[in-house]
Residue frames relative to the residue before (quaternion, step in Angstrom):
aa qw qx qy qz dx dy dz
M 1.0000 0.0000 0.0000 0.0000 0.00 0.00 0.00
N 0.1830 0.7929 -0.5752 0.0835 3.62 -0.79 0.92
L 0.6320 -0.5961 0.3600 0.3402 3.48 -1.18 0.72
E 0.6003 0.5833 -0.3651 0.4075 3.59 0.99 -0.73
E 0.6608 0.4996 -0.2838 0.4829 3.49 1.04 -0.93
Y 0.6345 0.4979 -0.3393 0.4841 3.64 0.96 -0.77
F 0.6885 0.4718 -0.3167 0.4507 3.65 0.80 -0.85
A 0.5723 0.5467 -0.3788 0.4796 3.63 1.12 -0.54
R 0.6457 0.5434 -0.3074 0.4397 3.57 0.98 -0.82
T 0.7613 0.3631 -0.1853 0.5042 3.59 0.93 -0.92
G 0.4564 -0.7105 0.4281 0.3220 3.59 1.22 -0.34
Y 0.4265 0.7085 -0.4554 0.3298 3.53 1.24 0.30
K 0.0503 -0.8158 0.5751 -0.0354 3.53 -0.77 1.13
G 0.4481 0.7203 -0.4262 0.3142 3.60 1.25 0.24
S 0.7350 -0.4053 0.3158 0.4424 3.50 -1.33 -0.25
T 0.1554 -0.7575 0.6204 0.1308 3.57 -1.18 0.50
E 0.4712 0.7090 -0.4139 0.3225 3.58 1.28 0.17
K 0.7586 0.3672 -0.1990 0.5000 3.57 1.00 -0.88
Q 0.2500 -0.7380 0.6090 0.1481 3.56 -1.01 0.86
D 0.3402 0.7396 -0.5055 0.2858 3.58 0.63 1.18
L 0.7156 -0.4692 0.3209 0.4060 3.52 -1.34 0.20
E 0.6267 0.5708 -0.3222 0.4215 3.54 0.99 -0.87
T 0.6818 0.4831 -0.2659 0.4806 3.49 0.98 -1.02
L 0.6233 0.5504 -0.3125 0.4593 3.58 1.03 -0.92
T 0.6649 0.5114 -0.2963 0.4567 3.59 0.90 -0.93
D 0.6551 0.5270 -0.2947 0.4542 3.57 0.98 -0.91
I 0.6607 0.5076 -0.2770 0.4787 3.53 0.93 -0.93
F 0.6609 0.5253 -0.2754 0.4597 3.53 1.00 -0.93
Q 0.6888 0.4656 -0.3004 0.4675 3.57 0.90 -0.91
H 0.6151 0.5167 -0.3737 0.4637 3.61 0.99 -0.59
H 0.6274 0.5314 -0.3530 0.4465 3.64 0.99 -0.68
I 0.7313 0.4461 -0.2743 0.4369 3.58 0.61 -1.04
R 0.6996 0.4471 -0.2900 0.4760 3.65 1.14 -0.40
A 0.6860 0.4325 -0.2791 0.5142 3.56 1.36 -0.08
V 0.7758 0.3293 -0.1362 0.5207 3.56 1.01 -0.90
P 0.3201 -0.7679 0.5183 0.1982 3.65 -0.40 1.16
F 0.3834 -0.5952 0.6426 0.2930 3.43 -1.49 0.33
E 0.2497 0.7970 -0.5110 0.2036 3.63 -0.38 1.11
N 0.2615 -0.7646 0.5786 0.1102 3.49 -1.30 0.63
L 0.2810 0.8338 -0.4544 0.1387 3.52 1.29 0.30
S 0.5144 0.6423 -0.4282 0.3734 3.63 1.13 -0.41
I 0.6198 0.5648 -0.3343 0.4302 3.56 1.00 -0.87
H 0.7629 0.3766 -0.1692 0.4976 3.56 1.03 -0.87
C 0.6392 0.4613 -0.3228 0.5239 3.53 1.35 0.33
G 0.5456 -0.6417 0.3925 0.3694 3.57 1.26 0.09
E 0.5119 0.6092 -0.4327 0.4238 3.58 1.25 0.56
K 0.3867 -0.6900 0.5541 0.2594 3.60 -1.15 0.51
I 0.3058 -0.7109 0.6050 0.1873 3.55 -1.04 0.83
T 0.0209 0.8033 -0.5947 0.0228 3.58 -0.74 1.02
L 0.4766 -0.7282 0.4406 0.2203 3.56 -1.13 0.67
E 0.4112 0.6769 -0.5252 0.3112 3.66 1.14 0.10
L 0.5397 -0.6787 0.4031 0.2926 3.55 -0.81 1.10
E 0.6413 0.5233 -0.3401 0.4463 3.57 0.93 -0.76
H 0.6378 0.5038 -0.3235 0.4845 3.57 1.01 -0.80
V 0.6275 0.5154 -0.3361 0.4771 3.68 0.93 -0.84
Y 0.6624 0.5027 -0.3262 0.4495 3.58 0.84 -0.94
N 0.6782 0.4933 -0.3102 0.4477 3.61 0.80 -0.93
K 0.6337 0.5361 -0.3185 0.4578 3.58 1.00 -0.82
I 0.7843 0.3824 -0.1911 0.4496 3.57 0.64 -1.12
V 0.7521 0.3990 -0.2180 0.4771 3.53 0.89 -0.96
R 0.7839 0.3520 -0.1852 0.4768 3.63 0.72 -0.99
R 0.7597 0.3328 -0.2209 0.5132 3.53 1.02 -0.72
K 0.3936 -0.7763 0.4261 0.2468 3.52 1.38 0.22
R 0.3852 0.6865 -0.5139 0.3409 3.56 0.90 0.95
G 0.4386 -0.6341 0.5426 0.3333 3.55 -1.32 -0.17
G 0.1658 -0.7827 0.5801 0.1528 3.55 -1.09 -0.54
W 0.5415 -0.5985 0.4554 0.3758 3.55 -1.28 -0.10
C 0.8024 -0.3433 0.1517 0.4641 3.61 -1.22 0.05
M 0.6551 0.5230 -0.3284 0.4353 3.60 0.95 -0.85
E 0.6930 0.4453 -0.2738 0.4965 3.56 1.10 -0.52
N 0.6926 0.4807 -0.2811 0.4585 3.60 0.75 -1.08
N 0.7472 0.4129 -0.2392 0.4626 3.62 0.75 -1.04
Q 0.5806 0.5418 -0.3919 0.4646 3.60 1.15 -0.42
L 0.6605 0.5070 -0.3019 0.4642 3.51 0.94 -0.87
L 0.6392 0.5256 -0.3080 0.4694 3.56 0.97 -0.90
G 0.6398 0.5383 -0.3039 0.4565 3.56 1.00 -0.89
W 0.6373 0.5177 -0.3083 0.4804 3.58 1.04 -0.88
V 0.6614 0.5203 -0.3078 0.4440 3.59 0.89 -0.94
L 0.7162 0.4607 -0.2704 0.4491 3.54 0.84 -1.00
K 0.6176 0.5232 -0.3408 0.4783 3.56 1.06 -0.69
S 0.6433 0.5349 -0.3149 0.4482 3.57 0.98 -0.87
L 0.6850 0.4701 -0.2631 0.4904 3.60 1.19 -0.65
G 0.6281 -0.5808 0.3328 0.3967 3.58 1.28 -0.04
Y 0.4596 0.6584 -0.4668 0.3705 3.63 1.22 0.19
E 0.4299 -0.6483 0.5636 0.2780 3.54 -1.20 0.66
T 0.0875 0.8322 -0.5371 0.1063 3.55 -0.34 1.21
S 0.0019 -0.7502 0.6604 0.0330 3.61 -1.31 0.34
F 0.4010 -0.6891 0.5428 0.2639 3.54 -1.32 0.33
L 0.1455 -0.7539 0.6351 0.0851 3.56 -1.20 0.73
G 0.3159 -0.7281 0.5769 0.1930 3.59 -1.27 0.43
A 0.0977 -0.8086 0.5796 0.0265 3.57 -0.96 0.97
Y 0.3604 -0.6871 0.6027 0.1865 3.50 -1.41 0.51
V 0.3018 -0.8001 0.4958 0.1517 3.57 -0.44 1.23
F 0.4601 -0.6755 0.5135 0.2616 3.55 -1.10 0.81
N 0.2070 -0.7543 0.6159 0.0940 3.54 -0.99 0.96
P 0.3043 -0.8024 0.4808 0.1800 3.61 -0.29 1.19
Q 0.5867 0.5760 -0.3663 0.4358 3.61 1.14 -0.50
Q 0.7530 0.3586 -0.1811 0.5211 3.51 1.00 -0.93
N 0.3062 -0.7783 0.4867 0.2522 3.54 1.31 -0.22
A 0.6433 0.4749 -0.3183 0.5092 3.51 1.02 0.92
Y 0.5105 -0.6155 0.4924 0.3437 3.57 -1.26 0.37
A 0.5639 -0.5958 0.4350 0.3711 3.56 -1.05 0.59
T 0.4322 -0.6834 0.5169 0.2812 3.59 -1.19 0.58
L 0.6705 0.4557 -0.2902 0.5085 3.58 1.26 -0.23
M 0.3619 -0.7260 0.5337 0.2390 3.64 -0.86 0.95
T 0.0381 0.8614 -0.5018 0.0683 3.57 0.00 1.32
H 0.7166 0.4636 -0.2560 0.4539 3.63 1.20 -0.33
L 0.1967 -0.8010 0.5617 0.0655 3.52 -0.72 1.12
V 0.0052 0.8066 -0.5903 0.0280 3.61 -0.73 0.99
V 0.4168 -0.7092 0.5197 0.2305 3.55 -1.29 0.43
K 0.1428 -0.7535 0.6300 0.1223 3.59 -0.96 0.78
V 0.1320 -0.7902 0.5985 0.0055 3.52 -0.95 1.02
I 0.1803 -0.7640 0.6091 0.1129 3.61 -0.91 0.83
I 0.0464 0.7727 -0.6298 0.0645 3.55 -0.87 1.07
D 0.8354 -0.0772 -0.0088 0.5441 3.55 -0.71 1.19
G 0.7432 -0.4194 0.2441 0.4607 3.63 0.84 0.92
K 0.6604 0.4661 -0.3407 0.4801 3.64 1.16 -0.11
A 0.3414 -0.7359 0.5521 0.1925 3.59 -1.08 0.79
Y 0.0609 -0.7716 0.6326 0.0266 3.54 -1.11 0.85
I 0.3119 -0.6924 0.6117 0.2218 3.52 -1.27 0.55
V 0.0959 -0.7631 0.6390 0.0154 3.55 -0.94 1.06
D 0.0740 0.8082 -0.5732 0.1128 3.53 -0.48 1.20
G 0.0256 -0.8105 0.5838 -0.0392 3.63 -0.31 1.28
G 0.6870 0.5190 -0.2588 0.4379 3.56 1.19 0.29
F 0.5209 0.6291 -0.4471 0.3647 3.58 0.84 0.85
G 0.3038 -0.8070 0.4692 0.1904 3.58 1.03 -0.60
V 0.8201 0.2711 -0.2379 0.4443 3.53 -1.51 0.00
S 0.8139 -0.2961 0.1771 0.4675 3.60 -1.12 -0.65
Y 0.6306 0.5367 -0.3424 0.4440 3.60 1.28 -0.17
Q 0.4710 0.6541 -0.4546 0.3790 3.54 1.27 0.16
M 0.3357 -0.7282 0.5562 0.2185 3.60 -0.65 1.06
W 0.3398 -0.7452 0.5431 0.1849 3.57 -1.13 0.67
Q 0.7579 0.2050 -0.1563 0.5993 3.59 1.22 -0.19
P 0.5914 -0.5308 0.4515 0.4058 3.59 -1.22 0.47
M 0.2886 -0.7761 0.5406 0.1489 3.58 -0.94 0.88
E 0.3979 -0.7081 0.5244 0.2553 3.53 -0.81 0.94
L 0.3975 -0.7504 0.4831 0.2135 3.50 -0.87 1.10
V 0.3086 0.7069 -0.5620 0.2987 3.51 0.13 1.42
S 0.4269 -0.7343 0.4767 0.2263 3.56 -0.99 0.77
G 0.8450 0.2286 -0.1576 0.4571 3.55 -1.07 0.85
K 0.6016 0.5748 -0.3625 0.4198 3.63 1.21 0.09
D 0.3863 -0.7024 0.5511 0.2317 3.57 -0.75 1.03
Q 0.0506 -0.7937 0.6062 0.0062 3.59 -0.83 1.00
P 0.1833 -0.8288 0.5240 0.0700 3.58 0.07 1.37
Q 0.0343 0.7643 -0.6423 0.0454 3.56 -1.01 0.94
A 0.7408 -0.4041 0.2851 0.4545 3.62 -1.24 0.16
P 0.7157 0.4499 -0.3009 0.4414 3.67 0.84 -0.82
G 0.7347 -0.3160 0.2294 0.5548 3.62 1.20 -0.36
V 0.5928 -0.5403 0.4281 0.4164 3.60 -1.21 -0.37
F 0.1700 -0.7685 0.6146 0.0530 3.52 -0.85 1.15
R 0.0010 0.8089 -0.5878 0.0081 3.51 -1.13 0.56
F 0.2049 -0.7369 0.6262 0.1511 3.56 -1.05 0.75
T 0.0261 -0.7382 0.6718 0.0555 3.53 -1.25 0.66
E 0.2126 -0.7806 0.5813 0.0872 3.52 -1.10 0.84
K 0.0558 0.7769 -0.6252 0.0492 3.55 -0.97 0.96
N 0.8503 -0.0747 0.0094 0.5209 3.56 -0.75 1.15
G 0.7585 -0.4258 0.2198 0.4417 3.55 0.85 0.90
V 0.6161 0.4688 -0.3415 0.5330 3.58 1.35 0.07
W 0.2686 -0.7575 0.5884 0.0893 3.47 -1.03 1.09
Y 0.1366 -0.7850 0.6031 0.0366 3.60 -1.01 0.91
L 0.1570 -0.7680 0.6122 0.1033 3.62 -0.96 0.87
E 0.0680 0.7824 -0.6186 0.0239 3.54 -0.96 0.83
K 0.2316 -0.7903 0.5582 0.1010 3.54 -1.21 0.46
M 0.2001 -0.7452 0.6217 0.1346 3.62 -0.95 0.88
R 0.1983 -0.8143 0.5414 0.0671 3.50 -0.82 1.09
R 0.5490 -0.5851 0.4665 0.3725 3.60 -1.22 0.20
K 0.6276 -0.4520 0.4359 0.4603 3.55 -1.33 -0.16
Q 0.2869 -0.7752 0.5388 0.1629 3.57 -1.18 0.50
Y 0.1844 -0.7486 0.6260 0.1172 3.58 -1.06 0.81
I 0.0732 -0.7953 0.6017 -0.0124 3.63 -0.64 1.18
P 0.3174 -0.7749 0.5156 0.1815 3.63 -0.23 1.28
N 0.7229 0.3910 -0.2449 0.5144 3.61 0.96 -0.86
Q 0.2588 -0.8340 0.4687 0.1334 3.60 0.11 1.31
S 0.5540 0.6114 -0.4082 0.3907 3.59 1.17 -0.31
F 0.6864 0.4372 -0.2721 0.5136 3.55 1.35 -0.29
S 0.3993 0.7614 -0.4586 0.2248 3.63 1.23 -0.09
N 0.7613 0.3186 -0.2042 0.5265 3.61 1.15 -0.48
S 0.2664 0.8057 -0.4941 0.1888 3.53 1.26 0.44
D 0.4939 -0.6645 0.4669 0.3106 3.58 -0.97 0.72
L 0.5661 0.5797 -0.3870 0.4402 3.58 1.32 -0.17
L 0.6314 0.5538 -0.3369 0.4256 3.64 1.14 -0.42
E 0.3697 -0.7082 0.5622 0.2138 3.51 -0.89 0.94
K 0.2710 -0.8018 0.5162 0.1314 3.59 -0.62 1.12
K 0.6942 0.4755 -0.3003 0.4493 3.60 1.00 -0.69
E 0.4632 -0.6876 0.4837 0.2803 3.61 -1.00 0.77
C 0.7548 0.2053 -0.1746 0.5981 3.63 1.15 -0.45
R 0.0472 -0.8290 0.5559 -0.0385 3.53 -0.63 1.18
K 0.4096 -0.6730 0.5652 0.2446 3.56 -0.99 0.87
V 0.2061 -0.8118 0.5345 0.1134 3.65 -0.86 0.84
Y 0.7408 -0.3214 0.1698 0.5649 3.62 0.82 -0.87
M 0.2757 -0.7182 0.6046 0.2064 3.55 -1.39 0.12
F 0.0201 0.8114 -0.5834 0.0288 3.52 -1.21 0.59
S 0.3160 -0.7092 0.5706 0.2678 3.55 -1.24 0.12
L 0.5622 -0.6220 0.4278 0.3376 3.61 -1.19 0.14
E 0.3674 0.7120 -0.5073 0.3175 3.59 1.28 0.34
P 0.4321 -0.7083 0.4903 0.2669 3.60 -0.71 1.12
R 0.1806 -0.7789 0.5971 0.0645 3.54 -1.08 0.84
T 0.2415 -0.7186 0.6184 0.2071 3.59 -1.33 0.21
V 0.6764 -0.4731 0.3632 0.4322 3.54 -1.26 0.23
E 0.5735 0.6133 -0.3637 0.4034 3.57 1.17 -0.64
D 0.6216 0.5677 -0.3262 0.4301 3.54 1.17 -0.63
F 0.7224 0.4209 -0.2346 0.4959 3.59 1.30 -0.25
R 0.3610 0.7678 -0.4714 0.2407 3.59 1.21 0.14
F 0.6693 0.4860 -0.2871 0.4831 3.60 0.87 -0.94
Q 0.6867 0.5117 -0.2980 0.4216 3.52 0.83 -1.00
C 0.6126 0.5621 -0.3331 0.4447 3.55 1.15 -0.77
T 0.6599 0.4748 -0.2983 0.5001 3.58 0.99 -0.83
Y 0.6625 0.5261 -0.3166 0.4290 3.62 0.81 -1.04
L 0.7082 0.5084 -0.2814 0.4009 3.56 0.75 -1.02
Q 0.7385 0.3820 -0.2423 0.5001 3.59 1.14 -0.56
T 0.7237 0.4211 -0.2395 0.4915 3.63 1.22 -0.04
S 0.6464 0.5581 -0.3352 0.3979 3.62 0.96 -0.74
P 0.4577 -0.6614 0.5159 0.2948 3.64 -0.93 0.72
D 0.6579 0.5235 -0.3047 0.4475 3.57 1.22 -0.42
S 0.5390 0.6545 -0.3682 0.3815 3.52 1.37 -0.22
L 0.5297 -0.6317 0.4584 0.3321 3.53 -0.96 0.85
F 0.6827 0.5336 -0.2801 0.4132 3.54 1.07 -0.94
T 0.6412 0.4645 -0.3543 0.4976 3.66 1.14 -0.25
K 0.6664 0.5116 -0.3009 0.4513 3.58 1.21 -0.46
K 0.8123 0.1886 -0.1026 0.5422 3.57 1.10 -0.41
S 0.2728 -0.7137 0.6101 0.2098 3.62 -1.00 0.67
I 0.0563 -0.8427 0.5319 -0.0614 3.52 -0.50 1.26
C 0.1258 0.7387 -0.6606 0.0452 3.59 -1.10 0.72
T 0.0961 0.7881 -0.6027 0.0802 3.58 -0.67 1.04
L 0.0545 -0.7866 0.6151 -0.0013 3.52 -1.18 0.73
Q 0.4201 -0.6850 0.5411 0.2479 3.57 -1.04 0.89
T 0.2074 -0.7593 0.6040 0.1253 3.61 -1.09 0.69
T 0.6714 -0.4705 0.3393 0.4613 3.61 -1.12 -0.19
D 0.7978 0.2508 -0.1397 0.5302 3.63 1.16 -0.38
G 0.8011 0.0092 -0.0090 0.5983 3.60 1.20 0.19
F 0.4191 -0.6656 0.5140 0.3424 3.59 -0.94 -0.98
R 0.2260 -0.7269 0.6208 0.1876 3.51 -1.32 0.24
A 0.0701 -0.7904 0.6082 0.0214 3.53 -1.16 0.60
L 0.1180 -0.7422 0.6542 0.0852 3.51 -1.18 0.74
I 0.0107 0.7929 -0.6036 0.0832 3.58 -0.45 1.30
G 0.7848 -0.0401 -0.0203 0.6181 3.53 -0.31 1.21
W 0.7797 -0.2690 0.2513 0.5066 3.57 -0.66 -1.20
T 0.5895 0.6091 -0.3350 0.4114 3.59 1.39 -0.08
L 0.1332 -0.7791 0.6089 0.0665 3.55 -0.62 1.09
T 0.0832 -0.7814 0.6184 0.0123 3.59 -0.91 1.01
E 0.0134 -0.7609 0.6471 0.0456 3.52 -1.05 0.76
T 0.1009 -0.8058 0.5834 0.0093 3.58 -0.71 1.21
T 0.1235 -0.7454 0.6509 0.0738 3.51 -1.05 0.91
Y 0.3692 -0.7587 0.5057 0.1799 3.54 -0.69 1.16
N 0.8821 -0.0031 -0.0232 0.4704 3.51 -1.10 0.91
Y 0.1802 0.8057 -0.5477 0.1358 3.57 0.94 0.86
K 0.7289 0.1048 -0.1560 0.6583 3.60 1.31 -0.16
E 0.7083 -0.4580 0.2973 0.4475 3.56 -1.14 0.35
N 0.8480 -0.0599 -0.0142 0.5263 3.57 -0.68 1.21
M 0.6524 0.4770 -0.3217 0.4932 3.59 1.03 0.72
D 0.1997 -0.7658 0.6046 0.0903 3.53 -0.88 1.09
L 0.3370 -0.7232 0.5677 0.2026 3.58 -1.08 0.76
V 0.0410 -0.7978 0.6015 -0.0062 3.61 -0.69 1.08
E 0.0521 -0.8187 0.5716 -0.0195 3.55 -0.50 1.22
F 0.1601 -0.8062 0.5689 0.0271 3.54 -0.80 1.13
V 0.1080 0.7557 -0.6458 0.0092 3.56 -1.19 0.51
T 0.3179 -0.7294 0.5766 0.1854 3.57 -1.12 0.76
L 0.2784 -0.7828 0.5416 0.1279 3.55 -0.80 1.14
E 0.4540 -0.5986 0.5705 0.3317 3.45 -1.38 0.37
D 0.7088 -0.4512 0.3349 0.4264 3.57 -1.35 0.31
E 0.7330 0.4466 -0.2572 0.4440 3.55 0.80 -1.01
E 0.6136 0.5515 -0.3519 0.4423 3.63 1.26 -0.15
V 0.5611 0.6687 -0.3842 0.3006 3.57 1.16 -0.65
E 0.7300 0.3976 -0.2815 0.4793 3.69 0.66 -0.87
K 0.5975 0.5405 -0.3692 0.4632 3.61 1.10 -0.51
T 0.6468 0.5074 -0.3041 0.4814 3.61 1.04 -0.75
L 0.6201 0.5294 -0.3493 0.4617 3.59 1.04 -0.68
K 0.6487 0.4956 -0.3149 0.4842 3.59 1.01 -0.72
E 0.7706 0.4161 -0.2356 0.4214 3.53 0.69 -1.03
K 0.7718 0.3785 -0.1897 0.4744 3.54 0.98 -0.83
F 0.7912 0.2892 -0.1161 0.5261 3.57 1.16 -0.67
N 0.3868 -0.7543 0.4490 0.2826 3.59 1.35 -0.08
I 0.4977 0.6408 -0.4277 0.3985 3.60 1.14 0.68
N 0.1197 -0.7454 0.6551 0.0303 3.49 -1.00 1.07
L 0.2034 -0.8052 0.5451 0.1144 3.55 -0.47 1.14
E 0.4156 -0.7185 0.5155 0.2132 3.51 -1.11 0.84
R 0.7562 0.2633 -0.1560 0.5784 3.58 1.23 -0.50
K 0.6316 -0.5511 0.3965 0.3743 3.56 -1.24 0.41
L 0.2678 -0.7501 0.5806 0.1689 3.60 -0.82 0.93
V 0.1914 -0.7299 0.6487 0.0986 3.45 -1.25 0.86
P 0.2308 -0.8011 0.5232 0.1770 3.62 -0.05 1.19
I 0.0378 0.7734 -0.6328 0.0043 3.52 -1.28 0.50
N 0.0375 0.7919 -0.6072 0.0529 3.53 -1.15 0.75
V 0.0461 -0.7971 0.6003 -0.0462 3.52 0.17 1.39
K 0.5166 -0.6394 0.4504 0.3485 3.63 -0.76 0.95
G 0.3029 0.7673 -0.5176 0.2270 3.53 -0.94 0.82
S 0.8023 -0.4353 0.2308 0.3370 3.49 -1.34 -0.20
Y 0.4986 0.6174 -0.4657 0.3916 3.57 0.99 0.84
T 0.0082 0.8138 -0.5787 0.0523 3.49 -0.63 1.13
I 0.3394 -0.7448 0.5403 0.1954 3.53 -1.13 0.66
């Protein structure tokens, strides 16, 4: 495993000498625009494991993506190797259908300290809830980014992330009531504490999420990638391309339904993913919104 190979994968050509916020942001943005958030292994008969070398080979050498435990573990290794002060935290994701936070800590994020300030770096959420810049860990402060306005609030040692989005324009009106569309303008994303975690704390969750019939990830095949002006997502057979702020306070959301034979071709062309095994797409209606 080496950093040059990782940077070749993400296309980052900037400095690695400074451990500052500007460098961190640049490295982070190259990662989220090159490495998809995806769970396709589950639907290709592959097992997702958390050994760092396996994650490295999958994302860097096989040019795949991964979910939070893979993406953020790799990012954490990269940043630590560059000299950043990093640690892992564990979060509980909000379920809009149940209007409650999950009871299982399934989301791994990276905390980075720069000049005494703490930042959250999360390259493993995908769709419109994917932050584009490291977020300063301060309570009650609006942090506007291209995807929308993010905000942390802290109560009794528990931190909450929420996001305010713009209005949405959907040209294909047959999708205007899609269960994939987030209807609320302000959406809770996840909650977490500042207790340091290790990858070992996620072993059970990694197995559960890819095997349980109750898991979102067994019910939907998901691949999402950030672009320079928005993001694209393939969920089951539904391809979505979102352009942020294409008009004043308005995001453009374009939907198309693919045929079976178009799915893997689209993964190659839109997400730069070549699968080694046959994908079985799935999209059971449920709690995943873009």
